[in-house]
Every structure is written in C-alpha cells, then in structure tokens.
N, C-alpha and C positions, 0 to 999 in steps of 0.2 A: 380463434385460438389465442390463449393468453401467453404473452411472452414472459420469459423468466427474468426476474430482477437481477441486479448486479451491483457490484461495489468497485470503487476505485480506492486504492490504498497506497500509503507510503510507509516503507519500512526503513530502518537504519540499523547500524551496528551499535555495539555497546559504547563506543567512543564518539558516536554521531559524526563520523568522518565521511560516510556515504549515504546517499538517499536512493532508494529504489521505488519506482512507481509501477504499480501493476493493476490488473483488472481481474475480477473473478465473479462467479455466480454464487460461490459459497466461501465467505471470508473466513469462517472458523476453520474449515478444512484447509484452505490455502495457507493460512498462517501456520497451522500445524505442519504442513508440508515444508515450509521454510525452516521451521525449528528443527524438524527431523532431518533436514538436508537431503531430501529425496532426489533432487535434480542436480547431479554432480557437475554439469556443465553450465549451470545458470549463474547469472550475475549475483543473485542473492546468496548462492552457495559460496562463490569465490570470495565475496566480501563480508560474509556473515551478517547479512542484512535481514535479521529475523525479529527485530523489535518493531511492533506496530505502533506508529506514532500519529497516524492520520488515516481517516477513511470517510467516504461519502457513500450514501445509499441511493440507488436508482430503481425506478419501476421496471425498466427494461435494460437488458444487457447492451443494446445498441447505444443507448445514451451514456452508459458507463464507459464503453469503448471510446466514444467521442470525447468524453471528458479526460480519459487517460491520455489520449493523444495530445490534447490541449496542454495538460500539465507537463507531459514529457518534453514539450517544446519550450517550456519556461526556463529561465535562469535558475541557478541554485538559490540565489537570494529571494526570488519570488516564491519558490517552494518553501523556503524557510519562513517567510512572512506568513504564508498560508498556514503552516503548521503552528507557528507561534500564536496566531489569532485564535486557534481552536484548542491547542494543547501546549500552553506556555512552558510547562515544565518537562515536556517531551516524555510524559508518563507512558509506560507500555500499556496500550489500550487493549491488548489481547486478553488481559486479565478480566475485562468486562464482557467478553464474548461468551 
C-alpha cells in the first residue's frame, strides 16, 4: 500500500510578527482553509497567519510529521534563517500553488 505524501509549511501574518508551522497532505487545500479562516479556535486564525512563506514536500506523511516536530522545536531565529535561505523576500508562495 502506497502512503500518501505530505508537506510541512510555515505561514505568517501580513506584518511577519508570527510564525505558524503545520503539516498537511494537501497544501493547496490547507492554505485555502487558513485564508478562509475555517478553524476559529486555531493559532493561525487567532493571529491571521495565512501567508505561506515556506514549505517542504515529502513522499510520505510520516516524514512530514517528523520534520514538523523538528521545526516546531526550533527557535524563532532558526526558523527565520530557514525561510530566508529559501524565500529571502518572504514572498507569498501560495500564489504558486
């Protein structure tokens, strides 16, 4: 049985004051959910973290979950360094999905 792939992603708000790290099997749908504010009790909803600034693709969801846990354990500076290496201008990557 083939396992479903996954994504780890980081979103921010328009002023870049918060970072949210998440995992999903369908990044397009998940970012849409953030933008539409579907989950009223979520961190992303509370802080308007709906600008996709970083993501990684994985062959299986288990690897994505493991990577999400790793990144969530990092300092803010280390997350910012990761983002800057891949998206120096913090461009909204959801436009590419």
